[in-house]
Chimera marker file (.cmm) of the C-alpha trace (Angstrom):
<marker_set name="trace">
<marker id="1" x="11.700" y="113.615" z="39.053" r="1" g="1" b="0" radius="0.5"/>
<marker id="2" x="14.790" y="111.507" z="38.719" r="1" g="1" b="0" radius="0.5"/>
<marker id="3" x="18.351" y="112.741" z="39.006" r="1" g="1" b="0" radius="0.5"/>
<marker id="4" x="20.695" y="111.700" z="36.254" r="1" g="1" b="0" radius="0.5"/>
<marker id="5" x="24.409" y="112.324" z="36.024" r="1" g="1" b="0" radius="0.5"/>
<marker id="6" x="23.985" y="116.096" z="35.690" r="1" g="1" b="0" radius="0.5"/>
<marker id="7" x="20.336" y="116.414" z="34.805" r="1" g="1" b="0" radius="0.5"/>
<marker id="8" x="16.886" y="115.759" z="36.145" r="1" g="1" b="0" radius="0.5"/>
<marker id="9" x="14.363" y="113.760" z="34.139" r="1" g="1" b="0" radius="0.5"/>
<marker id="10" x="10.720" y="114.615" z="34.729" r="1" g="1" b="0" radius="0.5"/>
<marker id="11" x="7.873" y="112.386" z="33.579" r="1" g="1" b="0" radius="0.5"/>
<marker id="12" x="4.289" y="113.157" z="32.647" r="1" g="1" b="0" radius="0.5"/>
<marker id="13" x="1.509" y="111.142" z="31.027" r="1" g="1" b="0" radius="0.5"/>
<marker id="14" x="-0.529" y="112.809" z="28.255" r="1" g="1" b="0" radius="0.5"/>
<marker id="15" x="-3.095" y="111.687" z="25.706" r="1" g="1" b="0" radius="0.5"/>
<marker id="16" x="-2.502" y="113.157" z="22.227" r="1" g="1" b="0" radius="0.5"/>
<marker id="17" x="-4.674" y="113.134" z="19.139" r="1" g="1" b="0" radius="0.5"/>
<marker id="18" x="-3.400" y="111.834" z="15.784" r="1" g="1" b="0" radius="0.5"/>
<marker id="19" x="-1.049" y="114.054" z="13.791" r="1" g="1" b="0" radius="0.5"/>
<marker id="20" x="1.053" y="113.945" z="10.635" r="1" g="1" b="0" radius="0.5"/>
<marker id="21" x="4.773" y="114.463" z="10.359" r="1" g="1" b="0" radius="0.5"/>
<marker id="22" x="6.852" y="114.984" z="7.231" r="1" g="1" b="0" radius="0.5"/>
<marker id="23" x="10.539" y="114.382" z="6.881" r="1" g="1" b="0" radius="0.5"/>
<marker id="24" x="13.531" y="112.481" z="5.617" r="1" g="1" b="0" radius="0.5"/>
<marker id="25" x="13.669" y="108.732" z="6.337" r="1" g="1" b="0" radius="0.5"/>
<marker id="26" x="16.477" y="106.204" z="6.782" r="1" g="1" b="0" radius="0.5"/>
<marker id="27" x="16.815" y="102.579" z="7.903" r="1" g="1" b="0" radius="0.5"/>
<marker id="28" x="18.446" y="101.990" z="11.308" r="1" g="1" b="0" radius="0.5"/>
<marker id="29" x="20.118" y="98.550" z="11.268" r="1" g="1" b="0" radius="0.5"/>
<marker id="30" x="19.818" y="97.017" z="14.724" r="1" g="1" b="0" radius="0.5"/>
<marker id="31" x="21.712" y="98.526" z="17.603" r="1" g="1" b="0" radius="0.5"/>
<marker id="32" x="23.976" y="100.753" z="15.474" r="1" g="1" b="0" radius="0.5"/>
<marker id="33" x="23.416" y="103.962" z="17.441" r="1" g="1" b="0" radius="0.5"/>
<marker id="34" x="25.955" y="105.732" z="15.214" r="1" g="1" b="0" radius="0.5"/>
<marker id="35" x="23.440" y="105.485" z="12.350" r="1" g="1" b="0" radius="0.5"/>
<marker id="36" x="21.244" y="108.092" z="14.070" r="1" g="1" b="0" radius="0.5"/>
<marker id="37" x="24.058" y="110.620" z="14.404" r="1" g="1" b="0" radius="0.5"/>
<marker id="38" x="25.284" y="110.004" z="10.855" r="1" g="1" b="0" radius="0.5"/>
<marker id="39" x="21.780" y="110.582" z="9.494" r="1" g="1" b="0" radius="0.5"/>
<marker id="40" x="21.342" y="113.820" z="11.487" r="1" g="1" b="0" radius="0.5"/>
<marker id="41" x="24.771" y="114.998" z="10.296" r="1" g="1" b="0" radius="0.5"/>
<marker id="42" x="23.994" y="114.194" z="6.649" r="1" g="1" b="0" radius="0.5"/>
<marker id="43" x="20.605" y="115.942" z="6.841" r="1" g="1" b="0" radius="0.5"/>
<marker id="44" x="22.277" y="119.051" z="8.309" r="1" g="1" b="0" radius="0.5"/>
<marker id="45" x="25.054" y="119.056" z="5.698" r="1" g="1" b="0" radius="0.5"/>
<marker id="46" x="22.693" y="118.552" z="2.754" r="1" g="1" b="0" radius="0.5"/>
<marker id="47" x="20.259" y="121.244" z="3.945" r="1" g="1" b="0" radius="0.5"/>
<marker id="48" x="17.390" y="118.856" z="4.643" r="1" g="1" b="0" radius="0.5"/>
<marker id="49" x="16.828" y="120.113" z="8.194" r="1" g="1" b="0" radius="0.5"/>
<marker id="50" x="16.061" y="123.654" z="7.002" r="1" g="1" b="0" radius="0.5"/>
<marker id="51" x="13.881" y="122.364" z="4.134" r="1" g="1" b="0" radius="0.5"/>
<marker id="52" x="11.927" y="120.099" z="6.491" r="1" g="1" b="0" radius="0.5"/>
<marker id="53" x="11.402" y="122.917" z="9.022" r="1" g="1" b="0" radius="0.5"/>
<marker id="54" x="9.529" y="124.901" z="6.336" r="1" g="1" b="0" radius="0.5"/>
<marker id="55" x="6.691" y="122.357" z="6.541" r="1" g="1" b="0" radius="0.5"/>
<marker id="56" x="6.230" y="123.174" z="10.260" r="1" g="1" b="0" radius="0.5"/>
<marker id="57" x="3.512" y="125.790" z="9.809" r="1" g="1" b="0" radius="0.5"/>
<marker id="58" x="1.594" y="125.187" z="13.041" r="1" g="1" b="0" radius="0.5"/>
<marker id="59" x="4.179" y="124.733" z="15.778" r="1" g="1" b="0" radius="0.5"/>
<marker id="60" x="2.255" y="126.536" z="18.525" r="1" g="1" b="0" radius="0.5"/>
<marker id="61" x="-0.992" y="124.630" z="17.878" r="1" g="1" b="0" radius="0.5"/>
<marker id="62" x="0.708" y="121.296" z="17.229" r="1" g="1" b="0" radius="0.5"/>
<marker id="63" x="0.669" y="118.200" z="19.442" r="1" g="1" b="0" radius="0.5"/>
<marker id="64" x="4.420" y="118.308" z="20.174" r="1" g="1" b="0" radius="0.5"/>
<marker id="65" x="5.077" y="122.091" z="19.987" r="1" g="1" b="0" radius="0.5"/>
<marker id="66" x="8.529" y="121.133" z="18.697" r="1" g="1" b="0" radius="0.5"/>
<marker id="67" x="11.058" y="122.732" z="16.384" r="1" g="1" b="0" radius="0.5"/>
<marker id="68" x="12.001" y="119.345" z="14.924" r="1" g="1" b="0" radius="0.5"/>
<marker id="69" x="11.724" y="115.724" z="15.952" r="1" g="1" b="0" radius="0.5"/>
<marker id="70" x="13.101" y="112.263" z="15.442" r="1" g="1" b="0" radius="0.5"/>
<marker id="71" x="10.573" y="109.463" z="14.960" r="1" g="1" b="0" radius="0.5"/>
<marker id="72" x="11.456" y="105.784" z="15.356" r="1" g="1" b="0" radius="0.5"/>
<marker id="73" x="8.976" y="103.472" z="13.594" r="1" g="1" b="0" radius="0.5"/>
<marker id="74" x="8.880" y="100.802" z="16.305" r="1" g="1" b="0" radius="0.5"/>
<marker id="75" x="5.163" y="100.068" z="16.057" r="1" g="1" b="0" radius="0.5"/>
<marker id="76" x="5.485" y="96.479" z="14.786" r="1" g="1" b="0" radius="0.5"/>
<marker id="77" x="7.619" y="95.274" z="17.705" r="1" g="1" b="0" radius="0.5"/>
<marker id="78" x="9.439" y="97.676" z="20.072" r="1" g="1" b="0" radius="0.5"/>
<marker id="79" x="11.901" y="94.952" z="21.053" r="1" g="1" b="0" radius="0.5"/>
<marker id="80" x="13.206" y="94.797" z="17.449" r="1" g="1" b="0" radius="0.5"/>
<marker id="81" x="15.655" y="97.668" z="17.181" r="1" g="1" b="0" radius="0.5"/>
<marker id="82" x="15.875" y="97.706" z="13.350" r="1" g="1" b="0" radius="0.5"/>
<marker id="83" x="13.384" y="100.234" z="11.982" r="1" g="1" b="0" radius="0.5"/>
<marker id="84" x="12.825" y="103.309" z="9.836" r="1" g="1" b="0" radius="0.5"/>
<marker id="85" x="13.756" y="106.615" z="11.441" r="1" g="1" b="0" radius="0.5"/>
<marker id="86" x="12.488" y="110.033" z="10.384" r="1" g="1" b="0" radius="0.5"/>
<marker id="87" x="13.875" y="113.494" z="10.965" r="1" g="1" b="0" radius="0.5"/>
<marker id="88" x="10.626" y="115.399" z="10.708" r="1" g="1" b="0" radius="0.5"/>
<marker id="89" x="8.238" y="118.140" z="11.771" r="1" g="1" b="0" radius="0.5"/>
<marker id="90" x="4.536" y="118.118" z="12.414" r="1" g="1" b="0" radius="0.5"/>
<marker id="91" x="2.640" y="119.185" z="9.327" r="1" g="1" b="0" radius="0.5"/>
<marker id="92" x="-0.755" y="119.699" z="7.753" r="1" g="1" b="0" radius="0.5"/>
<marker id="93" x="0.543" y="117.908" z="4.645" r="1" g="1" b="0" radius="0.5"/>
<marker id="94" x="-1.286" y="114.662" z="3.908" r="1" g="1" b="0" radius="0.5"/>
<marker id="95" x="0.851" y="113.356" z="1.047" r="1" g="1" b="0" radius="0.5"/>
<marker id="96" x="4.559" y="113.042" z="0.328" r="1" g="1" b="0" radius="0.5"/>
<marker id="97" x="6.306" y="116.179" z="-0.929" r="1" g="1" b="0" radius="0.5"/>
<marker id="98" x="9.167" y="115.331" z="-3.272" r="1" g="1" b="0" radius="0.5"/>
<marker id="99" x="11.828" y="113.454" z="-1.335" r="1" g="1" b="0" radius="0.5"/>
<marker id="100" x="10.036" y="113.959" z="2.003" r="1" g="1" b="0" radius="0.5"/>
<marker id="101" x="7.521" y="111.429" z="3.296" r="1" g="1" b="0" radius="0.5"/>
<marker id="102" x="4.417" y="111.917" z="5.420" r="1" g="1" b="0" radius="0.5"/>
<marker id="103" x="3.901" y="109.574" z="8.380" r="1" g="1" b="0" radius="0.5"/>
<marker id="104" x="0.635" y="109.462" z="10.355" r="1" g="1" b="0" radius="0.5"/>
<marker id="105" x="1.012" y="109.150" z="14.130" r="1" g="1" b="0" radius="0.5"/>
<marker id="106" x="-2.148" y="107.598" z="15.575" r="1" g="1" b="0" radius="0.5"/>
<marker id="107" x="-3.677" y="108.792" z="18.859" r="1" g="1" b="0" radius="0.5"/>
<marker id="108" x="-1.768" y="107.452" z="21.862" r="1" g="1" b="0" radius="0.5"/>
<marker id="109" x="-1.283" y="107.943" z="25.523" r="1" g="1" b="0" radius="0.5"/>
<marker id="110" x="2.369" y="108.946" z="25.970" r="1" g="1" b="0" radius="0.5"/>
<marker id="111" x="4.869" y="108.760" z="28.794" r="1" g="1" b="0" radius="0.5"/>
<marker id="112" x="6.864" y="111.933" z="28.169" r="1" g="1" b="0" radius="0.5"/>
<marker id="113" x="10.352" y="112.149" z="29.659" r="1" g="1" b="0" radius="0.5"/>
<marker id="114" x="11.783" y="115.671" z="29.776" r="1" g="1" b="0" radius="0.5"/>
<marker id="115" x="15.370" y="116.777" z="30.346" r="1" g="1" b="0" radius="0.5"/>
<marker id="116" x="17.345" y="119.994" z="29.908" r="1" g="1" b="0" radius="0.5"/>
<marker id="117" x="19.711" y="120.037" z="26.942" r="1" g="1" b="0" radius="0.5"/>
<marker id="118" x="19.750" y="119.482" z="23.175" r="1" g="1" b="0" radius="0.5"/>
<marker id="119" x="22.630" y="117.030" z="22.949" r="1" g="1" b="0" radius="0.5"/>
<marker id="120" x="22.784" y="113.265" z="22.636" r="1" g="1" b="0" radius="0.5"/>
<marker id="121" x="23.543" y="112.940" z="26.360" r="1" g="1" b="0" radius="0.5"/>
<marker id="122" x="20.242" y="114.618" z="27.287" r="1" g="1" b="0" radius="0.5"/>
<marker id="123" x="18.351" y="112.327" z="24.918" r="1" g="1" b="0" radius="0.5"/>
<marker id="124" x="20.145" y="109.225" z="26.214" r="1" g="1" b="0" radius="0.5"/>
<marker id="125" x="19.384" y="110.244" z="29.793" r="1" g="1" b="0" radius="0.5"/>
<marker id="126" x="15.655" y="110.348" z="28.963" r="1" g="1" b="0" radius="0.5"/>
<marker id="127" x="15.703" y="107.098" z="26.966" r="1" g="1" b="0" radius="0.5"/>
<marker id="128" x="17.743" y="105.179" z="29.535" r="1" g="1" b="0" radius="0.5"/>
<marker id="129" x="15.450" y="106.292" z="32.323" r="1" g="1" b="0" radius="0.5"/>
<marker id="130" x="12.373" y="105.275" z="30.279" r="1" g="1" b="0" radius="0.5"/>
<marker id="131" x="13.675" y="101.806" z="29.365" r="1" g="1" b="0" radius="0.5"/>
<marker id="132" x="15.867" y="100.874" z="32.341" r="1" g="1" b="0" radius="0.5"/>
<marker id="133" x="13.915" y="102.450" z="35.196" r="1" g="1" b="0" radius="0.5"/>
<marker id="134" x="10.386" y="103.600" z="34.475" r="1" g="1" b="0" radius="0.5"/>
<marker id="135" x="9.012" y="100.972" z="32.076" r="1" g="1" b="0" radius="0.5"/>
<marker id="136" x="10.173" y="97.859" z="33.973" r="1" g="1" b="0" radius="0.5"/>
<marker id="137" x="9.334" y="99.280" z="37.414" r="1" g="1" b="0" radius="0.5"/>
<marker id="138" x="5.832" y="100.616" z="36.941" r="1" g="1" b="0" radius="0.5"/>
<marker id="139" x="2.805" y="98.405" z="37.494" r="1" g="1" b="0" radius="0.5"/>
<marker id="140" x="0.335" y="100.313" z="35.324" r="1" g="1" b="0" radius="0.5"/>
<marker id="141" x="1.825" y="100.773" z="31.841" r="1" g="1" b="0" radius="0.5"/>
<marker id="142" x="3.568" y="98.946" z="29.021" r="1" g="1" b="0" radius="0.5"/>
<marker id="143" x="4.777" y="99.962" z="25.543" r="1" g="1" b="0" radius="0.5"/>
<marker id="144" x="1.852" y="100.389" z="23.135" r="1" g="1" b="0" radius="0.5"/>
<marker id="145" x="3.639" y="99.296" z="19.928" r="1" g="1" b="0" radius="0.5"/>
<marker id="146" x="3.695" y="102.779" z="18.469" r="1" g="1" b="0" radius="0.5"/>
<marker id="147" x="6.426" y="105.078" z="17.247" r="1" g="1" b="0" radius="0.5"/>
<marker id="148" x="8.874" y="106.593" z="19.719" r="1" g="1" b="0" radius="0.5"/>
<marker id="149" x="9.630" y="110.304" z="19.457" r="1" g="1" b="0" radius="0.5"/>
<marker id="150" x="12.633" y="112.516" z="20.166" r="1" g="1" b="0" radius="0.5"/>
<marker id="151" x="11.143" y="115.982" z="20.520" r="1" g="1" b="0" radius="0.5"/>
<marker id="152" x="13.496" y="118.967" z="20.199" r="1" g="1" b="0" radius="0.5"/>
<marker id="153" x="12.567" y="122.527" z="21.141" r="1" g="1" b="0" radius="0.5"/>
<marker id="154" x="13.977" y="125.969" z="20.410" r="1" g="1" b="0" radius="0.5"/>
<marker id="155" x="14.665" y="126.342" z="24.126" r="1" g="1" b="0" radius="0.5"/>
<marker id="156" x="17.227" y="124.160" z="25.927" r="1" g="1" b="0" radius="0.5"/>
<marker id="157" x="14.974" y="121.152" z="26.452" r="1" g="1" b="0" radius="0.5"/>
<marker id="158" x="14.423" y="117.695" z="24.969" r="1" g="1" b="0" radius="0.5"/>
<marker id="159" x="11.632" y="115.162" z="25.380" r="1" g="1" b="0" radius="0.5"/>
<marker id="160" x="11.454" y="111.444" z="24.699" r="1" g="1" b="0" radius="0.5"/>
<marker id="161" x="7.911" y="110.213" z="24.009" r="1" g="1" b="0" radius="0.5"/>
<marker id="162" x="7.074" y="106.569" z="24.667" r="1" g="1" b="0" radius="0.5"/>
<marker id="163" x="3.629" y="105.311" z="23.539" r="1" g="1" b="0" radius="0.5"/>
<marker id="164" x="1.981" y="103.460" z="26.432" r="1" g="1" b="0" radius="0.5"/>
<marker id="165" x="-1.166" y="101.537" z="27.323" r="1" g="1" b="0" radius="0.5"/>
<marker id="166" x="-2.489" y="100.208" z="30.603" r="1" g="1" b="0" radius="0.5"/>
<marker id="167" x="-1.311" y="96.701" z="31.442" r="1" g="1" b="0" radius="0.5"/>
<marker id="168" x="-3.883" y="93.934" z="31.564" r="1" g="1" b="0" radius="0.5"/>
<marker id="169" x="-4.570" y="93.235" z="35.256" r="1" g="1" b="0" radius="0.5"/>
<link id1="1" id2="2" r="1" g="1" b="0" radius="0.2"/>
<link id1="2" id2="3" r="1" g="1" b="0" radius="0.2"/>
<link id1="3" id2="4" r="1" g="1" b="0" radius="0.2"/>
<link id1="4" id2="5" r="1" g="1" b="0" radius="0.2"/>
<link id1="5" id2="6" r="1" g="1" b="0" radius="0.2"/>
<link id1="6" id2="7" r="1" g="1" b="0" radius="0.2"/>
<link id1="7" id2="8" r="1" g="1" b="0" radius="0.2"/>
<link id1="8" id2="9" r="1" g="1" b="0" radius="0.2"/>
<link id1="9" id2="10" r="1" g="1" b="0" radius="0.2"/>
<link id1="10" id2="11" r="1" g="1" b="0" radius="0.2"/>
<link id1="11" id2="12" r="1" g="1" b="0" radius="0.2"/>
<link id1="12" id2="13" r="1" g="1" b="0" radius="0.2"/>
<link id1="13" id2="14" r="1" g="1" b="0" radius="0.2"/>
<link id1="14" id2="15" r="1" g="1" b="0" radius="0.2"/>
<link id1="15" id2="16" r="1" g="1" b="0" radius="0.2"/>
<link id1="16" id2="17" r="1" g="1" b="0" radius="0.2"/>
<link id1="17" id2="18" r="1" g="1" b="0" radius="0.2"/>
<link id1="18" id2="19" r="1" g="1" b="0" radius="0.2"/>
<link id1="19" id2="20" r="1" g="1" b="0" radius="0.2"/>
<link id1="20" id2="21" r="1" g="1" b="0" radius="0.2"/>
<link id1="21" id2="22" r="1" g="1" b="0" radius="0.2"/>
<link id1="22" id2="23" r="1" g="1" b="0" radius="0.2"/>
<link id1="23" id2="24" r="1" g="1" b="0" radius="0.2"/>
<link id1="24" id2="25" r="1" g="1" b="0" radius="0.2"/>
<link id1="25" id2="26" r="1" g="1" b="0" radius="0.2"/>
<link id1="26" id2="27" r="1" g="1" b="0" radius="0.2"/>
<link id1="27" id2="28" r="1" g="1" b="0" radius="0.2"/>
<link id1="28" id2="29" r="1" g="1" b="0" radius="0.2"/>
<link id1="29" id2="30" r="1" g="1" b="0" radius="0.2"/>
<link id1="30" id2="31" r="1" g="1" b="0" radius="0.2"/>
<link id1="31" id2="32" r="1" g="1" b="0" radius="0.2"/>
<link id1="32" id2="33" r="1" g="1" b="0" radius="0.2"/>
<link id1="33" id2="34" r="1" g="1" b="0" radius="0.2"/>
<link id1="34" id2="35" r="1" g="1" b="0" radius="0.2"/>
<link id1="35" id2="36" r="1" g="1" b="0" radius="0.2"/>
<link id1="36" id2="37" r="1" g="1" b="0" radius="0.2"/>
<link id1="37" id2="38" r="1" g="1" b="0" radius="0.2"/>
<link id1="38" id2="39" r="1" g="1" b="0" radius="0.2"/>
<link id1="39" id2="40" r="1" g="1" b="0" radius="0.2"/>
<link id1="40" id2="41" r="1" g="1" b="0" radius="0.2"/>
<link id1="41" id2="42" r="1" g="1" b="0" radius="0.2"/>
<link id1="42" id2="43" r="1" g="1" b="0" radius="0.2"/>
<link id1="43" id2="44" r="1" g="1" b="0" radius="0.2"/>
<link id1="44" id2="45" r="1" g="1" b="0" radius="0.2"/>
<link id1="45" id2="46" r="1" g="1" b="0" radius="0.2"/>
<link id1="46" id2="47" r="1" g="1" b="0" radius="0.2"/>
<link id1="47" id2="48" r="1" g="1" b="0" radius="0.2"/>
<link id1="48" id2="49" r="1" g="1" b="0" radius="0.2"/>
<link id1="49" id2="50" r="1" g="1" b="0" radius="0.2"/>
<link id1="50" id2="51" r="1" g="1" b="0" radius="0.2"/>
<link id1="51" id2="52" r="1" g="1" b="0" radius="0.2"/>
<link id1="52" id2="53" r="1" g="1" b="0" radius="0.2"/>
<link id1="53" id2="54" r="1" g="1" b="0" radius="0.2"/>
<link id1="54" id2="55" r="1" g="1" b="0" radius="0.2"/>
<link id1="55" id2="56" r="1" g="1" b="0" radius="0.2"/>
<link id1="56" id2="57" r="1" g="1" b="0" radius="0.2"/>
<link id1="57" id2="58" r="1" g="1" b="0" radius="0.2"/>
<link id1="58" id2="59" r="1" g="1" b="0" radius="0.2"/>
<link id1="59" id2="60" r="1" g="1" b="0" radius="0.2"/>
<link id1="60" id2="61" r="1" g="1" b="0" radius="0.2"/>
<link id1="61" id2="62" r="1" g="1" b="0" radius="0.2"/>
<link id1="62" id2="63" r="1" g="1" b="0" radius="0.2"/>
<link id1="63" id2="64" r="1" g="1" b="0" radius="0.2"/>
<link id1="64" id2="65" r="1" g="1" b="0" radius="0.2"/>
<link id1="65" id2="66" r="1" g="1" b="0" radius="0.2"/>
<link id1="66" id2="67" r="1" g="1" b="0" radius="0.2"/>
<link id1="67" id2="68" r="1" g="1" b="0" radius="0.2"/>
<link id1="68" id2="69" r="1" g="1" b="0" radius="0.2"/>
<link id1="69" id2="70" r="1" g="1" b="0" radius="0.2"/>
<link id1="70" id2="71" r="1" g="1" b="0" radius="0.2"/>
<link id1="71" id2="72" r="1" g="1" b="0" radius="0.2"/>
<link id1="72" id2="73" r="1" g="1" b="0" radius="0.2"/>
<link id1="73" id2="74" r="1" g="1" b="0" radius="0.2"/>
<link id1="74" id2="75" r="1" g="1" b="0" radius="0.2"/>
<link id1="75" id2="76" r="1" g="1" b="0" radius="0.2"/>
<link id1="76" id2="77" r="1" g="1" b="0" radius="0.2"/>
<link id1="77" id2="78" r="1" g="1" b="0" radius="0.2"/>
<link id1="78" id2="79" r="1" g="1" b="0" radius="0.2"/>
<link id1="79" id2="80" r="1" g="1" b="0" radius="0.2"/>
<link id1="80" id2="81" r="1" g="1" b="0" radius="0.2"/>
<link id1="81" id2="82" r="1" g="1" b="0" radius="0.2"/>
<link id1="82" id2="83" r="1" g="1" b="0" radius="0.2"/>
<link id1="83" id2="84" r="1" g="1" b="0" radius="0.2"/>
<link id1="84" id2="85" r="1" g="1" b="0" radius="0.2"/>
<link id1="85" id2="86" r="1" g="1" b="0" radius="0.2"/>
<link id1="86" id2="87" r="1" g="1" b="0" radius="0.2"/>
<link id1="87" id2="88" r="1" g="1" b="0" radius="0.2"/>
<link id1="88" id2="89" r="1" g="1" b="0" radius="0.2"/>
<link id1="89" id2="90" r="1" g="1" b="0" radius="0.2"/>
<link id1="90" id2="91" r="1" g="1" b="0" radius="0.2"/>
<link id1="91" id2="92" r="1" g="1" b="0" radius="0.2"/>
<link id1="92" id2="93" r="1" g="1" b="0" radius="0.2"/>
<link id1="93" id2="94" r="1" g="1" b="0" radius="0.2"/>
<link id1="94" id2="95" r="1" g="1" b="0" radius="0.2"/>
<link id1="95" id2="96" r="1" g="1" b="0" radius="0.2"/>
<link id1="96" id2="97" r="1" g="1" b="0" radius="0.2"/>
<link id1="97" id2="98" r="1" g="1" b="0" radius="0.2"/>
<link id1="98" id2="99" r="1" g="1" b="0" radius="0.2"/>
<link id1="99" id2="100" r="1" g="1" b="0" radius="0.2"/>
<link id1="100" id2="101" r="1" g="1" b="0" radius="0.2"/>
<link id1="101" id2="102" r="1" g="1" b="0" radius="0.2"/>
<link id1="102" id2="103" r="1" g="1" b="0" radius="0.2"/>
<link id1="103" id2="104" r="1" g="1" b="0" radius="0.2"/>
<link id1="104" id2="105" r="1" g="1" b="0" radius="0.2"/>
<link id1="105" id2="106" r="1" g="1" b="0" radius="0.2"/>
<link id1="106" id2="107" r="1" g="1" b="0" radius="0.2"/>
<link id1="107" id2="108" r="1" g="1" b="0" radius="0.2"/>
<link id1="108" id2="109" r="1" g="1" b="0" radius="0.2"/>
<link id1="109" id2="110" r="1" g="1" b="0" radius="0.2"/>
<link id1="110" id2="111" r="1" g="1" b="0" radius="0.2"/>
<link id1="111" id2="112" r="1" g="1" b="0" radius="0.2"/>
<link id1="112" id2="113" r="1" g="1" b="0" radius="0.2"/>
<link id1="113" id2="114" r="1" g="1" b="0" radius="0.2"/>
<link id1="114" id2="115" r="1" g="1" b="0" radius="0.2"/>
<link id1="115" id2="116" r="1" g="1" b="0" radius="0.2"/>
<link id1="116" id2="117" r="1" g="1" b="0" radius="0.2"/>
<link id1="117" id2="118" r="1" g="1" b="0" radius="0.2"/>
<link id1="118" id2="119" r="1" g="1" b="0" radius="0.2"/>
<link id1="119" id2="120" r="1" g="1" b="0" radius="0.2"/>
<link id1="120" id2="121" r="1" g="1" b="0" radius="0.2"/>
<link id1="121" id2="122" r="1" g="1" b="0" radius="0.2"/>
<link id1="122" id2="123" r="1" g="1" b="0" radius="0.2"/>
<link id1="123" id2="124" r="1" g="1" b="0" radius="0.2"/>
<link id1="124" id2="125" r="1" g="1" b="0" radius="0.2"/>
<link id1="125" id2="126" r="1" g="1" b="0" radius="0.2"/>
<link id1="126" id2="127" r="1" g="1" b="0" radius="0.2"/>
<link id1="127" id2="128" r="1" g="1" b="0" radius="0.2"/>
<link id1="128" id2="129" r="1" g="1" b="0" radius="0.2"/>
<link id1="129" id2="130" r="1" g="1" b="0" radius="0.2"/>
<link id1="130" id2="131" r="1" g="1" b="0" radius="0.2"/>
<link id1="131" id2="132" r="1" g="1" b="0" radius="0.2"/>
<link id1="132" id2="133" r="1" g="1" b="0" radius="0.2"/>
<link id1="133" id2="134" r="1" g="1" b="0" radius="0.2"/>
<link id1="134" id2="135" r="1" g="1" b="0" radius="0.2"/>
<link id1="135" id2="136" r="1" g="1" b="0" radius="0.2"/>
<link id1="136" id2="137" r="1" g="1" b="0" radius="0.2"/>
<link id1="137" id2="138" r="1" g="1" b="0" radius="0.2"/>
<link id1="138" id2="139" r="1" g="1" b="0" radius="0.2"/>
<link id1="139" id2="140" r="1" g="1" b="0" radius="0.2"/>
<link id1="140" id2="141" r="1" g="1" b="0" radius="0.2"/>
<link id1="141" id2="142" r="1" g="1" b="0" radius="0.2"/>
<link id1="142" id2="143" r="1" g="1" b="0" radius="0.2"/>
<link id1="143" id2="144" r="1" g="1" b="0" radius="0.2"/>
<link id1="144" id2="145" r="1" g="1" b="0" radius="0.2"/>
<link id1="145" id2="146" r="1" g="1" b="0" radius="0.2"/>
<link id1="146" id2="147" r="1" g="1" b="0" radius="0.2"/>
<link id1="147" id2="148" r="1" g="1" b="0" radius="0.2"/>
<link id1="148" id2="149" r="1" g="1" b="0" radius="0.2"/>
<link id1="149" id2="150" r="1" g="1" b="0" radius="0.2"/>
<link id1="150" id2="151" r="1" g="1" b="0" radius="0.2"/>
<link id1="151" id2="152" r="1" g="1" b="0" radius="0.2"/>
<link id1="152" id2="153" r="1" g="1" b="0" radius="0.2"/>
<link id1="153" id2="154" r="1" g="1" b="0" radius="0.2"/>
<link id1="154" id2="155" r="1" g="1" b="0" radius="0.2"/>
<link id1="155" id2="156" r="1" g="1" b="0" radius="0.2"/>
<link id1="156" id2="157" r="1" g="1" b="0" radius="0.2"/>
<link id1="157" id2="158" r="1" g="1" b="0" radius="0.2"/>
<link id1="158" id2="159" r="1" g="1" b="0" radius="0.2"/>
<link id1="159" id2="160" r="1" g="1" b="0" radius="0.2"/>
<link id1="160" id2="161" r="1" g="1" b="0" radius="0.2"/>
<link id1="161" id2="162" r="1" g="1" b="0" radius="0.2"/>
<link id1="162" id2="163" r="1" g="1" b="0" radius="0.2"/>
<link id1="163" id2="164" r="1" g="1" b="0" radius="0.2"/>
<link id1="164" id2="165" r="1" g="1" b="0" radius="0.2"/>
<link id1="165" id2="166" r="1" g="1" b="0" radius="0.2"/>
<link id1="166" id2="167" r="1" g="1" b="0" radius="0.2"/>
<link id1="167" id2="168" r="1" g="1" b="0" radius="0.2"/>
<link id1="168" id2="169" r="1" g="1" b="0" radius="0.2"/>
</marker_set>
C-alpha cells in the first residue's frame, strides 16, 4: 500500500476474461483533462448516465463489479493521450443500441489500483501512483496497449485498471 495525500492506494494484479461495455463516447483531445469532467457533466445533465446504467444487468457476476466506468481507448499507443473515452457499464449487449456503442475489452492481466473515494482526487491519486511510481519502478510489467479503466462502485471506492504484460527479459 502507498500513502497519498489523504488516502492509501492498494495494488493487486488480476487476470480478467473478455467483456463488453456499452456507453456514450467522446473524443479526448490530448492532455485536456477538463474534457473528461465536461463529458461526465453533460452525460449527467442529459440523463445518459441513468440510461446507460439500465444496460448493467449482471453487475454481481461481471468482471469489474462496478456501478459505472470510464474507459480510455489507449490500445493503439498509451503514450498518445488523444483517444476516445466511454462512460459505460458492462453488458451482455453485442451490438450498438441507439446512440450507445458497444466496445469489446479483450482478456488482459490488469494492475488494479484501489483508493477510497468517488471524486476526481481519488481517481488522480490512483492514476498518478500507477504512472509516476508503480509503472516506471517495477521490473516485471509494462503497459499492454489496452484500454485503461476508471471503475466506480456504489460504495465509497474507486479503481484504476491498467492493462499490463510481463516485460521481455
